[in-house]
C-alpha positions as CSV (number, residue, x, y, z in Angstrom):
1,X,150.1,172.3,-211.5
2,X,152.8,174.5,-212.9
3,X,152.8,178.1,-211.7
4,X,153.7,181.0,-214.0
5,X,155.2,184.4,-213.1
6,X,155.1,186.9,-215.9
7,X,157.4,190.0,-215.6
8,X,156.8,193.1,-217.8
9,X,158.5,196.4,-217.9
10,X,157.3,200.0,-218.5
11,X,158.5,203.6,-219.2
12,X,161.9,202.6,-220.6
13,X,164.2,199.6,-221.2
14,X,167.3,198.8,-219.1
15,X,165.4,199.1,-215.8
16,X,166.7,195.8,-214.5
17,X,163.8,193.5,-215.2
18,X,166.3,190.7,-215.7
19,X,167.7,191.2,-212.2
20,X,164.2,191.3,-210.7
21,X,163.4,188.1,-212.6
22,X,166.6,186.5,-211.4
23,X,166.1,187.7,-207.8
24,X,162.5,186.4,-207.8
25,X,163.8,183.0,-209.0
26,X,166.4,182.9,-206.3
27,X,163.8,183.7,-203.6
28,X,161.4,181.1,-204.8
29,X,164.1,178.5,-205.2
30,X,165.3,179.3,-201.6
31,X,161.9,178.4,-200.2
32,X,162.2,174.9,-201.8
33,X,160.6,175.1,-205.2
34,X,162.0,174.0,-208.6
35,X,162.3,177.2,-210.7
36,X,163.2,177.9,-214.2
37,X,163.3,181.2,-216.2
38,X,162.5,182.2,-219.8
39,X,163.5,185.4,-221.5
40,X,161.3,186.6,-224.4
41,X,162.9,189.1,-226.8
42,X,160.6,190.8,-229.2
43,X,163.2,191.5,-231.8
44,X,163.0,189.7,-235.2
45,X,166.5,188.2,-235.0
46,X,166.3,184.5,-234.5
47,X,168.9,184.9,-231.6
48,X,171.4,187.4,-230.3
49,X,174.3,185.9,-232.1
50,X,174.6,188.2,-235.1
51,X,174.1,191.4,-233.1
52,X,176.9,193.9,-232.3
53,X,177.3,194.2,-228.4
54,X,176.4,197.9,-228.7
55,X,173.0,196.8,-229.9
56,X,172.0,194.6,-227.0
57,X,175.0,194.0,-224.7
58,X,176.9,190.8,-224.4
59,X,175.8,187.6,-226.2
60,X,175.5,184.9,-223.4
61,X,176.3,181.4,-224.5
62,X,174.5,178.4,-222.9
63,X,175.9,175.0,-222.3
64,X,174.1,173.6,-225.4
65,X,175.5,176.4,-227.6
66,X,172.6,178.9,-227.6
67,X,173.6,182.5,-228.3
68,X,171.2,184.3,-226.0
69,X,170.3,187.5,-224.4
70,X,172.5,188.6,-221.4
71,X,169.6,188.2,-219.0
72,X,169.9,184.4,-219.4
73,X,173.3,185.0,-217.7
74,X,171.6,186.7,-214.8
75,X,169.2,183.8,-214.4
76,X,172.0,181.2,-214.5
77,X,174.0,183.1,-211.9
78,X,171.2,183.8,-209.4
79,X,169.5,180.4,-209.9
80,X,172.8,178.5,-210.0
81,X,171.6,176.2,-212.7
82,X,172.2,175.8,-216.4
83,X,169.6,176.9,-218.9
84,X,169.3,176.1,-222.6
85,X,168.9,177.9,-225.9
86,X,165.2,177.2,-225.6
87,X,165.0,179.5,-222.6
88,X,165.4,182.5,-224.9
89,X,162.4,183.0,-227.2
90,X,162.4,185.6,-229.9
91,X,160.0,187.0,-232.4
92,X,162.3,185.6,-235.2
93,X,161.9,182.1,-233.8
94,X,158.2,182.3,-233.4
95,X,157.5,183.6,-236.9
96,X,160.0,181.2,-238.4
97,X,158.2,178.3,-236.8
98,X,154.7,179.5,-237.8
99,X,155.8,180.1,-241.4
100,X,157.4,176.6,-241.6
101,X,154.2,175.0,-240.2
102,X,152.1,176.9,-242.8
103,X,154.4,175.8,-245.6
104,X,154.0,172.2,-244.5
105,X,150.3,172.5,-244.5
106,X,149.9,172.0,-240.8
107,X,147.2,174.7,-240.4
108,X,144.9,172.7,-242.7
109,X,144.0,175.5,-245.1
110,X,143.3,178.1,-242.4
111,X,144.1,181.8,-242.8
112,X,147.2,182.1,-240.5
113,X,146.9,185.0,-238.1
114,X,148.6,186.6,-235.1
115,X,145.7,185.4,-233.0
116,X,145.4,182.5,-232.6
117,X,148.4,181.0,-234.5
118,X,151.3,183.2,-233.4
119,X,150.0,183.5,-229.8
120,X,149.4,179.7,-229.7
121,X,153.0,179.2,-230.8
122,X,154.3,181.4,-228.0
123,X,152.2,179.6,-225.4
124,X,153.3,176.2,-226.7
125,X,157.0,177.3,-226.4
126,X,156.5,178.4,-222.8
127,X,154.6,175.3,-221.7
128,X,157.1,173.0,-223.4
129,X,159.9,174.4,-221.3
130,X,157.8,173.9,-218.2
131,X,157.3,170.3,-219.1
132,X,160.9,169.6,-220.1
133,X,162.3,171.1,-216.9
134,X,159.6,169.6,-214.6
135,X,159.5,173.1,-213.0
136,X,157.1,174.0,-210.2
137,X,157.4,177.7,-211.2
138,X,158.3,179.2,-214.6
139,X,159.4,182.8,-214.7
140,X,158.7,184.5,-218.0
141,X,160.3,187.9,-218.6
142,X,158.9,189.9,-221.6
143,X,161.7,192.1,-223.0
144,X,161.2,195.7,-224.1
145,X,158.6,198.1,-222.8
146,X,154.8,197.8,-222.6
147,X,153.4,199.8,-225.5
148,X,156.1,198.6,-228.0
149,X,154.3,197.3,-231.1
150,X,156.6,194.2,-231.4
151,X,155.8,193.1,-227.9
152,X,152.0,193.0,-228.3
153,X,151.7,189.3,-229.5
154,X,153.7,188.2,-226.4
155,X,151.5,190.3,-224.0
156,X,148.4,188.9,-225.7
157,X,149.8,185.3,-225.2
158,X,150.3,185.8,-221.5
159,X,146.9,187.5,-221.1
160,X,145.4,184.3,-222.6
161,X,147.6,182.1,-220.4
162,X,146.4,183.8,-217.2
163,X,142.8,182.7,-218.2
164,X,143.8,179.2,-219.3
165,X,146.0,178.4,-216.4
166,X,143.9,180.1,-213.8
167,X,144.6,183.3,-211.8
168,X,145.7,181.2,-208.8
169,X,148.4,179.7,-210.9
170,X,149.7,182.9,-212.5
171,X,151.1,186.2,-211.3
172,X,151.9,189.3,-213.3
173,X,154.7,191.5,-212.0
174,X,155.2,194.9,-213.6
175,X,158.6,196.8,-213.2
176,X,158.4,200.6,-214.0
177,X,160.4,203.7,-213.4
178,X,159.7,206.5,-210.8
179,X,162.3,209.1,-211.8
180,X,163.7,211.8,-209.6
181,X,163.4,215.2,-211.3
182,X,165.6,218.3,-210.8
183,X,163.6,219.5,-207.9
184,X,164.3,216.3,-206.0
185,X,160.8,215.0,-206.3
186,X,160.1,211.4,-206.9
187,X,157.4,211.2,-209.6
188,X,155.0,208.4,-210.0
189,X,153.1,209.5,-213.1
190,X,155.3,207.4,-215.5
191,X,154.5,204.3,-213.4
192,X,150.8,205.1,-213.5
193,X,150.7,205.5,-217.3
194,X,152.7,202.4,-217.8
195,X,150.2,200.3,-215.7
196,X,147.3,202.0,-217.5
197,X,148.8,200.8,-220.8
198,X,149.3,197.3,-219.4
199,X,145.6,197.2,-218.2
200,X,144.4,198.5,-221.6
201,X,146.1,195.4,-223.2
202,X,144.1,193.3,-220.7
203,X,146.7,192.5,-218.0
204,X,146.1,193.6,-214.4
205,X,149.4,193.4,-212.6
206,X,149.4,191.6,-209.2
207,X,152.7,193.2,-208.1
208,X,154.4,196.4,-209.1
209,X,158.1,196.9,-208.5
210,X,159.2,200.5,-208.7
211,X,162.7,201.3,-209.9
212,X,164.0,204.6,-208.6
213,X,167.3,206.2,-207.7
214,X,166.1,206.1,-204.0
215,X,163.7,204.2,-201.8
216,X,160.0,204.6,-202.8
217,X,158.3,207.1,-200.5
218,X,155.3,205.8,-198.6
219,X,153.0,208.5,-200.0
220,X,154.1,207.4,-203.5
221,X,153.6,203.8,-202.7
222,X,150.0,204.5,-201.7
223,X,149.4,206.6,-204.8
224,X,150.8,203.9,-207.1
225,X,148.7,201.2,-205.4
226,X,145.5,203.3,-205.7
227,X,146.0,203.9,-209.5
228,X,147.1,200.3,-210.0
229,X,144.0,198.8,-208.4
230,X,146.2,197.1,-205.8
231,X,146.8,197.1,-202.1
232,X,150.0,198.9,-200.8
233,X,151.4,195.4,-199.9
234,X,151.6,194.7,-203.6
235,X,153.9,197.6,-204.4
236,X,157.7,197.2,-203.8
237,X,160.7,199.5,-203.9
238,X,163.7,198.7,-206.1
239,X,166.2,201.5,-205.4
240,X,169.7,202.0,-206.8
241,X,172.2,199.8,-204.9
242,X,175.9,199.1,-204.7
243,X,175.5,195.7,-206.2
244,X,172.7,193.8,-208.0
245,X,173.3,190.9,-205.6
246,X,171.6,192.9,-202.8
247,X,168.3,193.1,-204.7
248,X,166.9,189.7,-203.5
249,X,167.6,190.7,-199.9
250,X,165.9,194.1,-200.4
251,X,162.8,192.6,-201.9
252,X,162.6,189.8,-199.3
253,X,162.8,192.3,-196.4
254,X,159.8,194.1,-197.8
255,X,157.7,190.9,-197.6
256,X,157.9,190.2,-201.4
257,X,158.6,186.5,-201.0
258,X,155.7,185.8,-198.7
259,X,153.3,187.9,-200.8
260,X,154.3,186.2,-204.0
261,X,153.9,182.7,-202.5
262,X,150.4,183.7,-201.3
263,X,149.4,185.0,-204.7
264,X,150.6,181.7,-206.3
265,X,148.8,179.7,-203.5
266,X,152.1,178.1,-202.5
267,X,153.1,176.8,-199.1
268,X,155.5,179.5,-197.6
269,X,158.7,178.6,-195.9
270,X,161.3,181.1,-194.7
271,X,164.0,181.0,-197.4
272,X,167.5,179.9,-196.5
273,X,169.7,182.8,-197.8
274,X,172.6,182.2,-195.4
275,X,175.1,181.4,-198.2
276,X,173.9,184.4,-200.2
277,X,174.5,186.7,-197.1
278,X,178.0,185.2,-196.8
279,X,178.8,186.0,-200.4
280,X,177.3,189.5,-200.1
281,X,179.4,190.2,-197.0
282,X,182.6,189.1,-198.7
283,X,181.7,191.1,-201.9
284,X,180.9,194.4,-200.1
285,X,183.4,194.3,-197.3
286,X,186.7,193.1,-198.8
287,X,189.9,193.0,-196.8
288,X,191.9,194.6,-199.7
289,X,191.4,196.0,-203.2
290,X,193.1,195.5,-206.5
291,X,192.9,197.3,-209.9
292,X,192.3,195.4,-213.1
293,X,192.7,197.0,-216.6
294,X,190.0,195.9,-219.0
295,X,191.3,196.2,-222.6
296,X,188.6,195.9,-225.4
297,X,186.8,197.5,-228.3
298,X,183.3,197.9,-226.9
299,X,184.2,199.6,-223.6
300,X,181.6,202.4,-224.1
301,X,179.0,199.8,-223.1
302,X,180.2,197.8,-220.1
303,X,177.2,195.4,-220.6
304,X,179.3,194.1,-223.6
305,X,181.4,192.3,-221.1
306,X,178.9,191.7,-218.2
307,X,179.8,188.0,-217.6
308,X,183.5,188.9,-217.3
309,X,182.7,191.7,-214.9
310,X,180.6,189.5,-212.8
311,X,183.2,186.6,-212.9
312,X,185.8,189.0,-211.6
313,X,183.5,190.1,-208.8
314,X,182.8,186.5,-207.8
315,X,186.5,185.7,-207.9
316,X,187.3,188.8,-205.9
317,X,184.7,188.1,-203.2
318,X,186.1,184.6,-202.5
319,X,189.6,186.0,-202.4
320,X,188.4,188.6,-199.9
321,X,189.4,191.2,-202.5
322,X,187.5,194.2,-204.0
323,X,187.9,194.7,-207.7
324,X,188.2,198.1,-209.3
325,X,188.0,198.1,-213.1
326,X,189.7,200.6,-215.4
327,X,188.5,200.6,-219.0
328,X,191.0,201.0,-222.0
329,X,189.5,201.4,-225.5
330,X,191.7,199.3,-227.8
331,X,191.0,201.7,-230.7
332,X,192.5,204.6,-228.7
333,X,195.6,202.6,-228.0
334,X,195.9,201.8,-231.7
335,X,195.7,205.4,-232.8
336,X,198.0,206.7,-230.0
337,X,195.3,208.6,-228.1
338,X,195.8,206.5,-225.0
339,X,199.2,206.0,-223.3
340,X,200.2,202.5,-222.5
341,X,202.1,203.8,-219.4
342,X,198.7,204.1,-217.7
343,X,198.6,200.3,-217.5
344,X,201.4,200.4,-215.0
345,X,198.9,201.8,-212.5
346,X,197.0,198.5,-212.5
347,X,197.7,195.2,-210.8
348,X,196.7,193.0,-213.7
349,X,194.9,193.1,-217.1
350,X,192.3,191.3,-219.0
351,X,192.4,191.2,-222.8
352,X,188.7,191.1,-223.7
353,X,187.0,189.2,-226.5
354,X,185.6,190.8,-229.6
355,X,185.6,190.1,-233.3
356,X,187.1,191.9,-236.2
357,X,190.1,194.2,-237.2
358,X,189.2,197.3,-235.3
359,X,191.2,197.7,-232.2
360,X,193.2,194.5,-232.8
361,X,196.6,196.2,-233.1
362,X,195.8,198.2,-230.0
363,X,195.3,195.0,-228.1
364,X,198.5,193.6,-229.5
365,X,200.4,196.7,-228.4
366,X,198.9,196.4,-224.9
367,X,199.8,192.7,-224.7
368,X,203.4,193.4,-225.7
369,X,203.7,196.3,-223.1
370,X,202.1,194.2,-220.3
371,X,204.3,191.1,-221.1
372,X,207.5,193.1,-221.1
373,X,206.5,194.7,-217.8
374,X,205.7,191.4,-216.2
375,X,202.0,192.3,-215.4
376,X,199.5,189.5,-214.6
377,X,197.7,189.0,-217.9
378,X,194.6,187.0,-218.8
379,X,193.3,186.8,-222.4
380,X,189.8,185.5,-223.3
381,X,188.9,184.1,-226.7
382,X,190.1,186.7,-229.3
383,X,192.2,188.1,-226.5
384,X,194.1,184.8,-226.2
385,X,194.5,184.6,-230.0
386,X,196.1,188.1,-230.0
387,X,198.4,187.0,-227.2
388,X,199.6,184.2,-229.6
389,X,200.0,186.8,-232.4
390,X,202.0,189.1,-230.2
391,X,204.2,186.3,-229.0
392,X,204.8,185.0,-232.6
393,X,205.9,188.5,-233.8
394,X,208.0,189.6,-230.9
395,X,209.4,186.4,-229.4
396,X,209.4,183.8,-232.2
397,X,210.4,186.4,-234.7
398,X,207.6,185.8,-237.3
399,X,207.3,189.1,-239.0
400,X,203.8,190.2,-239.8
401,X,202.4,187.2,-238.0
402,X,198.6,187.7,-237.6
403,X,195.2,186.1,-237.5
404,X,193.7,185.5,-241.0
405,X,190.6,187.1,-239.6
406,X,192.5,190.4,-239.4
407,X,194.9,190.0,-242.3
408,X,193.9,187.4,-244.9
409,X,197.3,187.9,-246.6
410,X,199.5,187.5,-243.6
411,X,202.6,185.4,-244.4
412,X,202.3,183.7,-240.9
413,X,198.6,182.9,-240.1
414,X,199.3,181.8,-236.5
415,X,195.5,182.0,-236.0
416,X,193.4,180.5,-238.8
417,X,189.9,179.5,-239.6
418,X,188.7,176.2,-238.2
419,X,188.3,173.6,-240.9
420,X,184.6,173.1,-239.8
421,X,184.1,176.8,-240.8
422,X,185.4,176.6,-244.4
423,X,182.0,176.1,-246.1
424,X,179.9,178.1,-243.7
425,X,177.6,180.5,-245.6
426,X,175.3,181.8,-242.9
427,X,176.6,183.7,-239.9
428,X,173.8,182.9,-237.4
429,X,174.4,180.0,-235.0
430,X,177.3,178.5,-237.0
431,X,180.4,179.2,-234.8
432,X,181.9,176.6,-232.6
433,X,179.4,177.0,-229.8
434,X,178.7,175.7,-226.3
435,X,180.4,173.4,-223.9
436,X,183.2,171.2,-225.3
437,X,185.7,168.9,-223.4
438,X,189.2,170.2,-222.8
439,X,192.1,167.8,-221.9
440,X,194.4,169.4,-219.3
441,X,198.2,168.9,-219.4
442,X,199.6,167.9,-216.0
443,X,202.3,170.0,-214.4
444,X,200.9,173.2,-215.9
445,X,199.2,176.3,-214.6
446,X,196.0,175.0,-216.2
447,X,196.3,171.9,-214.0
448,X,196.8,174.0,-210.9
449,X,193.6,175.9,-211.8
450,X,191.4,172.9,-212.5
451,X,193.0,169.8,-210.9
452,X,191.2,167.7,-213.4
453,X,192.2,165.9,-216.6
454,X,189.0,166.9,-218.5
455,X,186.9,170.0,-218.0
456,X,184.1,171.5,-220.0
457,X,184.0,175.2,-220.9
458,X,181.7,177.2,-223.3
459,X,183.0,178.4,-226.6
460,X,182.1,181.0,-229.2
461,X,184.6,181.3,-232.1
462,X,185.4,180.5,-235.7
463,X,189.2,180.9,-235.5
464,X,191.8,178.9,-233.6
465,X,195.6,178.6,-233.1
466,X,197.1,177.2,-236.3
467,X,198.5,173.7,-235.6
468,X,201.3,174.3,-238.1
469,X,202.9,176.9,-235.7
470,X,202.5,175.0,-232.4
471,X,206.1,173.6,-232.5
472,X,207.6,177.1,-233.2
473,X,205.5,178.6,-230.4
474,X,206.3,175.8,-227.8
475,X,210.0,175.7,-228.7
476,X,210.4,179.3,-227.7
477,X,208.6,178.9,-224.3
478,X,204.9,179.2,-224.9
479,X,203.1,176.2,-223.4
480,X,199.8,174.7,-224.7
481,X,198.2,173.4,-221.5
482,X,194.7,172.5,-222.7
483,X,193.7,170.7,-225.9
484,X,190.4,170.1,-227.7
485,X,189.6,166.5,-228.8
486,X,190.6,167.6,-232.3
487,X,194.0,168.7,-230.9
488,X,193.4,172.5,-231.1
489,X,194.9,174.6,-228.3
490,X,192.4,175.7,-225.7
491,X,194.7,177.2,-223.0
492,X,198.1,178.9,-223.4
493,X,200.6,180.0,-220.7
494,X,204.2,181.1,-220.2
495,X,205.6,178.8,-217.4
496,X,208.7,181.0,-216.9
497,X,206.8,184.3,-216.8
498,X,207.4,186.2,-213.6
499,X,203.7,186.2,-212.7
500,X,200.6,184.9,-214.5
501,X,200.4,184.9,-218.2
502,X,197.4,182.8,-219.3
503,X,195.1,182.7,-222.4
504,X,191.8,180.9,-222.7
505,X,190.1,180.1,-226.0
506,X,186.7,179.3,-224.3
507,X,184.8,181.8,-222.1
508,X,185.0,180.5,-218.5
509,X,183.0,183.6,-217.3
510,X,179.8,182.0,-218.6
511,X,179.9,179.4,-215.9
512,X,180.9,181.6,-213.0
513,X,178.4,181.9,-210.2
514,X,178.3,184.0,-207.1
515,X,178.8,181.0,-204.8
516,X,181.1,179.1,-207.1
517,X,183.5,181.4,-209.0
518,X,185.0,180.3,-212.4
519,X,188.3,178.6,-211.6
520,X,190.4,180.6,-214.1
521,X,189.1,184.0,-212.8
522,X,189.6,182.8,-209.2
523,X,193.2,181.8,-209.9
524,X,193.9,185.0,-211.8
525,X,192.8,187.2,-208.8
526,X,194.5,184.8,-206.3
527,X,197.9,185.2,-208.2
528,X,197.6,189.0,-208.3
529,X,196.9,189.1,-204.5
530,X,199.9,186.8,-203.9
531,X,202.1,189.0,-206.1
532,X,201.2,192.1,-204.2
533,X,202.2,190.5,-200.9
534,X,205.8,190.1,-202.1
């Protein structure tokens, strides 16, 4: 029988429920079970695709083209397996499905209600993923905070599932905050109230994970256990750490894995975490350090680029190199508030993705400065497109060259809308999304990176390099080293550039894992390290 682990959060959002869920998945997988993970987001959006990154962080793209919550990225990285768009369930999806069923008459004249129809739809979605993946254990994280009105149908659904599946086949984990106040005291009252709210809804947690700036004090562990109706063995500490990849180790050392297996009535085997320890050692004790400039338009919220940050960390670890990031807001470069000279203090730069006009000219200025100063440069998606714009203007000599996204009236639209996007009327889920094949040109940097004729990387874009300008670009030295089946450029490079100049239309960061870094990011860090040796 499938086992279900439900993870809820209390006090406030952003506590790291996603990392706890991912860490739980890693530990259960490491003792030999087939694990999958679902993220439930109570917002009414059908998916994360139409949201500004400042609203909810990065939009993570799955192999099958799902635009999902960033926690799906955590799950993929920790579990080292691909998930699908179905693994991110939202209120919008649930209500849309229920309404469509009602319109088709599938409810046979009944009055359609939250209970049982909406809750039944939620349970059906969760169980269908369990069946499709043949999972032994399904982790289900409920986004938001216990007490939020929009989360109530989902909490009611898991309350029902605990009865239907049996308490030996389900575990409820609650993650809540124990803050440190100005006197230095660690306060447990927020955790207690959060658990009271959860129990009022009808869910008794089996495990409590306490987030706090420091280790949970034993006196407070006992207090939380008492007011949670649990033994002390069921309360675990989740303190601030230097890296999220340490969390599974911290939990395991407290007996979390064994206790969880016992609650699920699973045979316990000591997990094999040797490769994870190797990665953690490389990540936290590098032989050297380099500085990378991150140039983007959402730099106030680093979660906007979380997969890129993690991909750089993975690549750094396997190059025995620590990564220090410096953030450059493209809008401030654009309006002159930020000096480009500061970029000279960095060993390389990433031109970050992002849609729209704001900050675009700032990125183009930065690209021009970095190219002329022979700095290692990596452009991702919109970042690559702006590398083409900068090159067209300043090397090819096409005055006012631009992307039609930024300037619809540009005389030289070197970046233009994909033909498949001409008649698109709805924004949600209509971009070129998910994994697509890329044909690699031999004797190129892209070939050195992949050593394969065909690779698959994940995409999220509407615009592409205009085929009408490819000859002009290539005749002046720019090389298209990767092509889509439709003959659109996927990778660009400058073969005669002193160091690495590389642009990627897809997002290779979405497939980067702690134990298997994304090839493009690995090569980028490797070239910077080699450059610094000379």
